[in-house]
C-alpha positions in Angstrom: 13.9 -15.2 -3.3 15.2 -11.8 -2.0 15.7 -11.8 1.7 17.2 -10.0 4.7 18.4 -11.7 7.9 18.6 -9.9 11.3 20.0 -11.3 14.6 17.8 -9.7 17.2 18.0 -9.3 20.9 15.1 -10.4 23.2 13.4 -7.0 23.3 13.5 -6.7 19.5 12.2 -10.3 19.1 9.2 -9.4 21.4 8.6 -6.2 19.4 8.6 -8.1 16.1 6.2 -10.7 17.4 3.9 -8.0 18.8 4.1 -5.9 15.6 3.1 -8.8 13.3 0.8 -10.7 15.7 -2.2 -10.1 13.4 -0.4 -11.9 10.6 0.7 -15.0 12.4 0.5 -18.4 10.6 1.7 -21.9 11.5 5.5 -22.2 12.1 6.2 -25.8 11.4 9.8 -25.6 10.0 12.9 -26.7 11.8 13.9 -24.2 14.5 11.0 -21.8 13.9 9.5 -19.9 16.8 7.0 -17.9 14.9 6.0 -17.1 11.3 4.1 -14.1 9.9 2.6 -13.8 6.4 2.2 -10.1 5.4 0.7 -9.0 2.1 4.1 -8.3 0.6 6.6 -10.1 2.9 7.0 -13.2 5.1 8.8 -12.9 8.5 10.2 -16.0 10.3 11.6 -16.0 13.8 14.0 -18.8 14.7 15.2 -20.1 18.1 18.7 -18.9 17.2 17.3 -15.3 17.4 17.7 -14.9 13.6 14.8 -13.2 11.9 14.3 -13.9 8.2 12.5 -11.3 6.0 11.5 -12.5 2.6 9.4 -11.2 -0.3 8.9 -8.0 -2.2 9.1 -5.7 0.8 11.7 -7.7 2.8 14.1 -4.8 3.1 11.5 -2.2 4.1 10.2 -4.5 6.8 13.6 -5.4 8.2 14.6 -1.7 8.2 11.8 -0.9 10.6 13.8 -2.8 13.3 17.3 -2.0 12.2 16.7 1.7 12.8 16.1 1.2 16.5 12.6 2.6 16.5 9.4 1.2 15.0 8.4 2.8 11.7 4.9 2.6 10.3 3.8 -0.7 8.8 4.4 0.0 5.2 3.0 -3.2 3.6 -0.5 -3.2 5.1 -2.9 -0.4 6.1 -4.1 -0.6 9.6 -7.7 -1.2 8.5 -6.7 -4.6 7.4 -6.1 -5.6 11.0 -9.7 -5.5 12.1 -13.2 -6.0 11.0 -15.5 -3.1 10.3 -16.9 -2.0 13.7 -20.7 -1.3 13.7 -21.7 2.1 15.0 -24.0 0.6 17.7 -21.3 -1.8 19.1 -20.3 0.3 22.2 -24.0 0.2 23.5 -25.0 -3.2 22.3 -25.3 -6.6 24.1 -21.9 -8.2 23.5 -19.9 -11.3 24.4 -16.3 -10.1 24.6 -13.1 -12.2 24.9 -9.5 -11.5 25.7 -6.3 -13.3 26.8 -3.2 -12.7 28.9 0.0 -14.4 29.8 1.3 -14.8 26.3 4.5 -12.8 26.8 5.3 -14.1 30.3 8.0 -16.7 30.8 6.4 -18.0 34.0 2.8 -18.9 34.3 0.0 -20.0 32.0 -2.0 -18.4 29.2 -5.5 -17.5 30.4 -8.5 -16.6 28.2 -11.8 -15.2 29.4 -15.1 -14.5 27.6 -17.8 -12.3 29.3 -21.4 -11.6 28.3 -22.5 -8.0 29.0 -26.1 -7.2 28.0 -26.7 -3.6 27.2 -28.6 -3.1 30.5 -25.4 -4.0 32.5 -23.0 -1.7 30.7 -23.5 1.1 33.1 -23.1 -1.2 36.1 -19.7 -2.3 34.9 -18.6 1.2 34.1 -19.6 2.2 37.7 -17.4 -0.6 39.0 -14.5 1.0 37.2 -14.2 -1.7 34.5 -11.8 -0.7 31.8 -8.7 -2.0 29.9 -6.7 -4.2 32.3 -3.5 -2.5 31.1 -4.8 0.7 32.8 -5.5 -1.0 36.2 -3.2 -2.2 39.0 -3.0 -5.9 39.9 -4.7 -5.0 43.3 -7.6 -3.3 41.6 -8.2 -6.3 39.3 -8.1 -8.6 42.3 -10.9 -6.6 43.9 -12.8 -6.1 40.7 -12.8 -9.6 39.1 -15.1 -11.2 41.7 -17.6 -8.4 41.2 -17.6 -8.9 37.5 -17.9 -12.7 37.9 -20.9 -12.3 40.2 -22.6 -9.9 37.8 -22.0 -11.4 34.3 -22.1 -14.8 32.6 -18.5 -15.7 31.9 -15.9 -18.4 31.3 -12.2 -18.4 32.1 -9.8 -21.0 30.7 -6.2 -21.7 31.7 -3.6 -23.4 29.5 -1.0 -24.5 32.1 2.7 -24.7 31.2 3.1 -28.5 30.8 0.3 -28.6 28.2 1.5 -25.4 26.6 5.0 -26.9 26.2 3.6 -30.1 24.8 1.5 -28.3 22.2 4.4 -26.0 21.3 6.7 -29.0 20.8 4.1 -30.4 18.4 4.3 -27.3 16.3 1.3 -25.3 17.6 1.9 -21.6 17.5 0.7 -19.3 20.2 -1.8 -18.0 17.8 -3.4 -21.4 17.3 -3.5 -22.1 21.0 -5.1 -18.7 21.7 -7.7 -19.3 18.9 -8.7 -22.6 20.3 -9.0 -21.2 23.8 -11.1 -18.2 22.7 -13.4 -20.5 20.7 -13.8 -22.8 23.7 -14.5 -19.9 26.1 -17.1 -18.4 23.8 -18.9 -21.8 23.4 -19.0 -22.1 27.2 -20.6 -18.7 27.6 -23.1 -19.3 24.8 -24.2 -22.5 26.5 -24.5 -20.8 29.9 -26.6 -18.0 28.2 -29.1 -20.7 27.2 -30.5 -18.6 24.3 -30.3 -15.2 25.9 -30.1 -12.5 23.2 -26.9 -10.9 22.1 -26.0 -8.5 19.3 -22.3 -9.2 18.7 -19.3 -11.3 19.7 -16.1 -9.1 20.0 -12.7 -10.7 20.1 -9.6 -8.7 20.9 -7.7 -9.3 17.7 -4.4 -11.1 17.7 -4.6 -12.5 14.2 -6.3 -11.7 10.9 -9.8 -13.1 10.7 -8.9 -15.8 8.1 -5.8 -16.8 10.1 -7.9 -17.2 13.2 -10.4 -19.5 11.5 -7.6 -21.4 9.8 -6.3 -22.1 13.4 -9.7 -23.7 14.1 -9.9 -25.8 11.0 -10.0 -29.1 13.0 -12.1 -27.7 15.9 -15.7 -28.6 16.5 -18.4 -26.0 17.1 -16.5 -23.0 15.7 -18.2 -19.8 16.7 -18.8 -17.6 13.7 -22.2 -15.9 14.1 -21.9 -12.1 14.5 -18.2 -12.3 15.4 -16.2 -9.1 15.1 -12.4 -8.8 15.4 -10.9 -5.5 16.5 -7.5 -4.4 18.0 -7.7 -2.5 21.3 -11.2 -4.0 21.7 -11.1 -3.3 25.5 -11.6 0.3 24.6 -14.5 -0.4 22.3 -16.8 -2.4 24.5 -16.8 -3.0 28.3 -17.4 -6.8 27.7 -13.8 -7.2 26.4 -12.5 -5.0 29.2 -14.3 -7.2 31.7 -12.9 -10.3 30.0 -9.4 -8.9 30.2 -9.7 -8.4 33.9 -11.1 -11.9 34.5 -8.2 -13.4 32.4 -5.6 -11.3 34.3 -7.1 -12.3 37.7 -6.8 -15.9 36.8 -3.2 -15.4 35.6 -2.3 -13.6 38.9 -3.8 -16.4 40.9 -1.7 -18.9 39.0 1.5 -16.9 39.7 0.6 -16.6 43.4 0.3 -20.4 43.6 3.5 -20.8 41.7 5.3 -18.3 44.0 4.1 -20.3 47.1 5.3 -23.5 45.6 8.7 -22.1 44.5 9.3 -20.2 47.8 10.1 -17.0 45.9 8.0 -14.3 44.3 7.6 -15.1 40.6 8.0 -12.0 38.4 5.8 -11.2 35.4 7.1 -10.7 31.9 10.4 -11.9 30.3 12.9 -9.4 31.6 16.4 -9.7 33.1 14.7 -10.0 36.5 12.9 -13.0 35.3 16.2 -14.6 34.1 17.7 -14.2 37.6 14.7 -15.8 39.3 14.7 -18.6 36.7 18.4 -19.2 37.3 17.8 -19.4 41.1 15.0 -21.9 40.6 17.0 -23.9 38.1 19.7 -24.3 40.6 17.3 -25.3 43.4 14.8 -27.5 41.6 16.5 -28.5 38.3 15.5 -28.3 34.7 12.6 -30.7 34.7 10.8 -28.8 37.4 11.5 -25.4 36.0 10.0 -26.5 32.6 6.7 -27.3 34.4 6.5 -23.6 35.5 7.5 -21.8 32.3 7.0 -21.4 28.5 10.1 -23.5 27.8 10.8 -22.2 24.3 11.3 -18.6 25.5 14.9 -17.2 25.3 14.8 -16.8 29.1 15.6 -20.5 29.5 19.0 -20.3 27.9 19.7 -16.9 29.6 19.0 -18.5 33.0 21.3 -21.4 32.2 24.1 -18.9 31.3 23.6 -17.1 34.6 24.4 -20.3 36.5 
């Protein structure tokens, strides 16, 4: 099979994973970190930082990252990444769900689902609810309790020890997120106790079929009136509210970790994160650091080298 192999730095690896997130499938092979099945190519990321492009469009896909800037996705039109969005969705009664923490070395993954009936849309807008990426951490700390008091919701946390256990068993991040979204949506539906809703809107991180494939062994899979869309926080305020609730829970977890570690824990996976990880590695040892981080991230080895 025709193929191209790249050796990528950490920023390019993150870019590759973000670019192809909607195409993620199970990565069960030796040394695999992630695997993505595109219509005309397969992309596999390995712990060694090698990225293998295979298939008819392997060269075109690899060239997108060799040039140093992201070219348009040639092998799949953007409308394949999301379901058709009904015209009345922005003003409908919707259960939205979103997640955060997936790209952070320290801290958990958190997922939230939030039910916003149409009569509460204006209230949340008046509170300033919008995409969490457009808000400061302090604003979200203030806003999240108001959202929680106003709307039926569920927030779930996948802590680092359990995350690492699942990852070592071969679970991809996509599978973990799908399971958490499904669980959060079930929790909200039970709390609603039959209250009417028009749609369920999931901020899309995988193709619809891939999402449900991740749930093939799960019970009570939520399917009724489910819509997947990228940038869903900008489509309906319920997803924006869920993104704030998820981020608030993630920030609380980092606060607790910072207090336990005796140092402010940074977000993300930057060189600053590597330095803090090296300091904690020296102070607490490898077994303790593993309890606080997503252990398969490249930051682990970079922190060891800094020692």
